[in-house]
N, CA and C atoms as a LAMMPS dump frame, in Angstrom:
ITEM: TIMESTEP
0
ITEM: NUMBER OF ATOMS
237
ITEM: BOX BOUNDS ff ff ff
-5.0000000000000000e+02 5.0000000000000000e+02
-5.0000000000000000e+02 5.0000000000000000e+02
-5.0000000000000000e+02 5.0000000000000000e+02
ITEM: ATOMS id mol type element x y z
1 1 1 N -459.035 -419.588 -436.52
2 1 2 C -458.778 -419.476 -437.363
3 1 3 C -457.536 -417.708 -437.391
4 2 1 N -458.158 -416.895 -439.045
5 2 2 C -456.229 -416.74 -438.597
6 2 3 C -456.899 -414.882 -439.38
7 3 1 N -456.319 -414.378 -438.007
8 3 2 C -456.446 -412.729 -437.84
9 3 3 C -455.533 -411.94 -438.186
10 4 1 N -454.933 -410.646 -438.996
11 4 2 C -454.384 -410.573 -439.683
12 4 3 C -454.048 -409.215 -438.758
13 5 1 N -452.895 -408.982 -438.518
14 5 2 C -452.279 -407.811 -437.274
15 5 3 C -452.864 -406.319 -437.637
16 6 1 N -452.611 -406.269 -436.962
17 6 2 C -452.598 -404.118 -436.865
18 6 3 C -451.664 -403.922 -438.233
19 7 1 N -451.736 -402.399 -438.739
20 7 2 C -450.448 -402.458 -439.806
21 7 3 C -449.975 -401.294 -438.068
22 8 1 N -448.735 -401.034 -438.203
23 8 2 C -448.166 -400.216 -437.222
24 8 3 C -448.264 -398.494 -437.641
25 9 1 N -448.367 -398.331 -436.338
26 9 2 C -448.367 -396.533 -436.674
27 9 3 C -448.032 -396.115 -437.553
28 10 1 N -446.384 -396.199 -437.489
29 10 2 C -445.243 -395.551 -438.653
30 10 3 C -445.496 -396.197 -440.23
31 11 1 N -446.119 -397.274 -440.052
32 11 2 C -446.299 -398.108 -441.48
33 11 3 C -448.164 -397.402 -441.995
34 12 1 N -448.818 -396.715 -441.193
35 12 2 C -449.905 -396.297 -441.336
36 12 3 C -449.475 -394.486 -441.45
37 13 1 N -448.84 -393.862 -441.106
38 13 2 C -448.223 -392.541 -441.244
39 13 3 C -447.058 -392.601 -442.9
40 14 1 N -446.62 -393.537 -442.89
41 14 2 C -446.23 -393.898 -444.124
42 14 3 C -447.077 -393.728 -445.561
43 15 1 N -447.922 -394.736 -444.832
44 15 2 C -448.655 -394.606 -446.178
45 15 3 C -449.719 -393.726 -446.439
46 16 1 N -450.101 -393.056 -445.353
47 16 2 C -450.697 -391.182 -445.75
48 16 3 C -449.858 -390.322 -446.567
49 17 1 N -448.628 -390.628 -445.734
50 17 2 C -447.537 -389.52 -446.832
51 17 3 C -447.701 -389.783 -448.067
52 18 1 N -447.293 -390.718 -448.556
53 18 2 C -446.918 -391.499 -449.657
54 18 3 C -448.544 -391.54 -450.819
55 19 1 N -449.527 -391.405 -449.697
56 19 2 C -451.026 -391.208 -451.099
57 19 3 C -451.363 -389.842 -451.259
58 20 1 N -450.761 -389.142 -450.39
59 20 2 C -451.351 -387.478 -450.146
60 20 3 C -449.973 -386.648 -450.79
61 21 1 N -448.689 -386.658 -450.491
62 21 2 C -447.875 -385.756 -450.75
63 21 3 C -447.606 -384.996 -450.056
64 22 1 N -448.158 -384.941 -448.419
65 22 2 C -447.411 -384.91 -447.571
66 22 3 C -447.244 -385.097 -446.468
67 23 1 N -445.411 -384.706 -446.543
68 23 2 C -444.326 -384.935 -445.981
69 23 3 C -445.043 -384.383 -444.194
70 24 1 N -443.895 -385.194 -443.742
71 24 2 C -443.489 -384.408 -442.069
72 24 3 C -443.687 -385.015 -441.252
73 25 1 N -444.48 -386.031 -441.111
74 25 2 C -445.493 -386.526 -439.721
75 25 3 C -445.046 -387.894 -439.324
76 26 1 N -443.824 -388.634 -440.567
77 26 2 C -443.457 -389.969 -440.027
78 26 3 C -441.986 -389.226 -439.129
79 27 1 N -440.762 -388.482 -439.187
80 27 2 C -440.657 -387.505 -438.694
81 27 3 C -440.759 -386.902 -437.722
82 28 1 N -442.038 -386.206 -437.734
83 28 2 C -442.48 -385.772 -435.705
84 28 3 C -442.862 -386.84 -434.963
85 29 1 N -443.458 -388.284 -435.813
86 29 2 C -443.748 -389.555 -435.021
87 29 3 C -442.245 -390.035 -434.309
88 30 1 N -441.265 -390.091 -434.996
89 30 2 C -439.988 -390.651 -434.73
90 30 3 C -439.3 -389.909 -433.585
91 31 1 N -439.56 -388.262 -433.97
92 31 2 C -438.664 -387.803 -432.888
93 31 3 C -439.12 -387.627 -431.552
94 32 1 N -441.508 -388.141 -431.57
95 32 2 C -441.61 -387.675 -430.131
96 32 3 C -442.334 -389.618 -429.921
97 33 1 N -442.276 -390.149 -430.317
98 33 2 C -441.951 -391.447 -430.043
99 33 3 C -441.641 -391.97 -428.128
100 34 1 N -440.299 -391.484 -428.805
101 34 2 C -439.818 -391.706 -426.884
102 34 3 C -440.552 -390.659 -425.736
103 35 1 N -441.321 -390.114 -425.74
104 35 2 C -442.196 -389.347 -424.759
105 35 3 C -443.143 -389.88 -425.455
106 36 1 N -444.068 -389.87 -425.908
107 36 2 C -445.257 -390.554 -426.148
108 36 3 C -444.927 -392.214 -425.141
109 37 1 N -443.808 -392.518 -425.834
110 37 2 C -445.075 -394.076 -425.027
111 37 3 C -443.717 -393.787 -424.058
112 38 1 N -444.173 -394.378 -422.485
113 38 2 C -443.38 -394.634 -421.362
114 38 3 C -442.27 -395.573 -421.203
115 39 1 N -441.398 -394.962 -420.323
116 39 2 C -439.878 -395.11 -420.806
117 39 3 C -439.85 -394.985 -419.551
118 40 1 N -438.804 -395.538 -419.011
119 40 2 C -438.242 -395.365 -417.212
120 40 3 C -437.731 -393.73 -417.588
121 41 1 N -436.412 -393.874 -418.274
122 41 2 C -435.636 -392.584 -418.727
123 41 3 C -436.804 -391.189 -418.863
124 42 1 N -438.518 -391.744 -419.882
125 42 2 C -438.255 -390.071 -419.988
126 42 3 C -439.824 -389.605 -418.877
127 43 1 N -439.945 -390.606 -417.518
128 43 2 C -440.093 -389.764 -416.871
129 43 3 C -439.633 -388.768 -415.889
130 44 1 N -441.337 -388.406 -416.042
131 44 2 C -440.635 -386.297 -415.066
132 44 3 C -442.167 -386.282 -414.276
133 45 1 N -441.898 -385.943 -412.549
134 45 2 C -442.425 -385.139 -411.526
135 45 3 C -443.526 -384.846 -412.156
136 46 1 N -443.222 -383.764 -413.211
137 46 2 C -444.472 -383.105 -413.716
138 46 3 C -444.22 -382.59 -414.382
139 47 1 N -444.996 -382.776 -415.541
140 47 2 C -444.561 -383.004 -417.436
141 47 3 C -444.94 -380.996 -417.547
142 48 1 N -444.051 -380.566 -418.404
143 48 2 C -444.455 -378.718 -418.908
144 48 3 C -443.892 -378.229 -418.262
145 49 1 N -443.716 -378.494 -417.325
146 49 2 C -443.022 -377.605 -416.176
147 49 3 C -441.634 -376.727 -416.891
148 50 1 N -441.27 -376.9 -417.027
149 50 2 C -440.298 -375.545 -417.922
150 50 3 C -441.192 -374.772 -418.671
151 51 1 N -440.355 -373.165 -419.161
152 51 2 C -440.852 -372.441 -419.977
153 51 3 C -440.792 -372.924 -421.404
154 52 1 N -439.217 -373.242 -420.607
155 52 2 C -438.607 -374.369 -422.718
156 52 3 C -439.563 -375.107 -422.768
157 53 1 N -440.228 -375.937 -422.408
158 53 2 C -440.909 -377.388 -422.858
159 53 3 C -442.134 -376.556 -423.401
160 54 1 N -442.298 -375.018 -422.42
161 54 2 C -444.532 -374.673 -423.344
162 54 3 C -443.842 -373.938 -424.699
163 55 1 N -442.631 -373.383 -424.545
164 55 2 C -442.205 -372.918 -425.835
165 55 3 C -441.972 -373.11 -426.839
166 56 1 N -441.252 -374.668 -426.867
167 56 2 C -441.042 -375.994 -428.057
168 56 3 C -442.98 -376.23 -428.526
169 57 1 N -443.263 -376.939 -426.692
170 57 2 C -444.149 -377.079 -427.539
171 57 3 C -445.665 -376.441 -428.158
172 58 1 N -446.055 -374.92 -428.204
173 58 2 C -446.297 -373.8 -429.212
174 58 3 C -445.982 -374.225 -430.566
175 59 1 N -444.821 -374.266 -431.236
176 59 2 C -443.861 -374.11 -431.516
177 59 3 C -444.748 -375.854 -432.446
178 60 1 N -444.107 -376.493 -431.87
179 60 2 C -444.705 -377.729 -432.58
180 60 3 C -446.268 -378.431 -432.936
181 61 1 N -446.681 -377.314 -431.803
182 61 2 C -448.936 -377.102 -432.434
183 61 3 C -448.465 -376.523 -433.113
184 62 1 N -447.537 -375.788 -433.664
185 62 2 C -448.199 -374.957 -434.863
186 62 3 C -447.803 -374.875 -435.943
187 63 1 N -446.49 -375.827 -436.078
188 63 2 C -445.604 -377.31 -437.305
189 63 3 C -446.959 -377.675 -437.473
190 64 1 N -447.611 -379.031 -436.879
191 64 2 C -448.307 -379.354 -437.149
192 64 3 C -449.891 -379.272 -437.59
193 65 1 N -450.281 -378.162 -437.257
194 65 2 C -451.001 -377.334 -437.12
195 65 3 C -451.679 -377.332 -439.167
196 66 1 N -450.431 -376.425 -439.75
197 66 2 C -449.818 -376.555 -440.902
198 66 3 C -450.321 -377.969 -441.568
199 67 1 N -448.884 -378.614 -441.271
200 67 2 C -449.352 -380.022 -441.473
201 67 3 C -450.903 -380.999 -441.634
202 68 1 N -451.505 -380.483 -440.372
203 68 2 C -452.57 -380.931 -440.684
204 68 3 C -453.524 -380.424 -441.869
205 69 1 N -453.585 -379.053 -441.489
206 69 2 C -454.669 -378.266 -442.423
207 69 3 C -453.67 -379.313 -444.203
208 70 1 N -452.742 -379.316 -444.55
209 70 2 C -452.631 -379.172 -446.168
210 70 3 C -452.788 -380.439 -445.861
211 71 1 N -453.019 -381.583 -445.363
212 71 2 C -453.418 -382.825 -445.272
213 71 3 C -454.804 -382.95 -445.726
214 72 1 N -455.857 -382.501 -444.394
215 72 2 C -457.438 -382.068 -444.591
216 72 3 C -457.423 -381.58 -445.832
217 73 1 N -457.153 -380.322 -446.587
218 73 2 C -457.462 -379.696 -447.782
219 73 3 C -457.361 -380.906 -449.224
220 74 1 N -455.854 -381.621 -448.845
221 74 2 C -456.338 -383.079 -449.81
222 74 3 C -457.131 -383.609 -449.472
223 75 1 N -457.53 -384.171 -448.81
224 75 2 C -458.213 -384.792 -448.277
225 75 3 C -459.514 -384.583 -448.454
226 76 1 N -460.108 -383.431 -448.272
227 76 2 C -461.097 -383.049 -449.02
228 76 3 C -461.616 -382.801 -450.632
229 77 1 N -460.656 -382.566 -451.162
230 77 2 C -460.242 -382.351 -452.33
231 77 3 C -460.576 -383.68 -453.373
232 78 1 N -460.468 -384.887 -452.376
233 78 2 C -460.554 -386.222 -453.305
234 78 3 C -461.939 -387.042 -452.668
235 79 1 N -462.727 -386.319 -451.702
236 79 2 C -463.825 -386.604 -451.714
237 79 3 C -465.015 -386.139 -453.044
């Protein structure tokens, strides 16, 4: 039996960007891939422990919220 492999995350993100015209997700995925996937160099004893990390997270969540809003608006129009 032949089983097709799942598409990679970056492939799905690129496909969604291409289909909807909402850009910015693949760049964010590439930027944060190092922190999302476990590498010994990215380990921290206490994650999100600095004020700078919290402020950056706040900005990134705001940015992601705008992109997700655009994406959901285009998706709802398709339905």
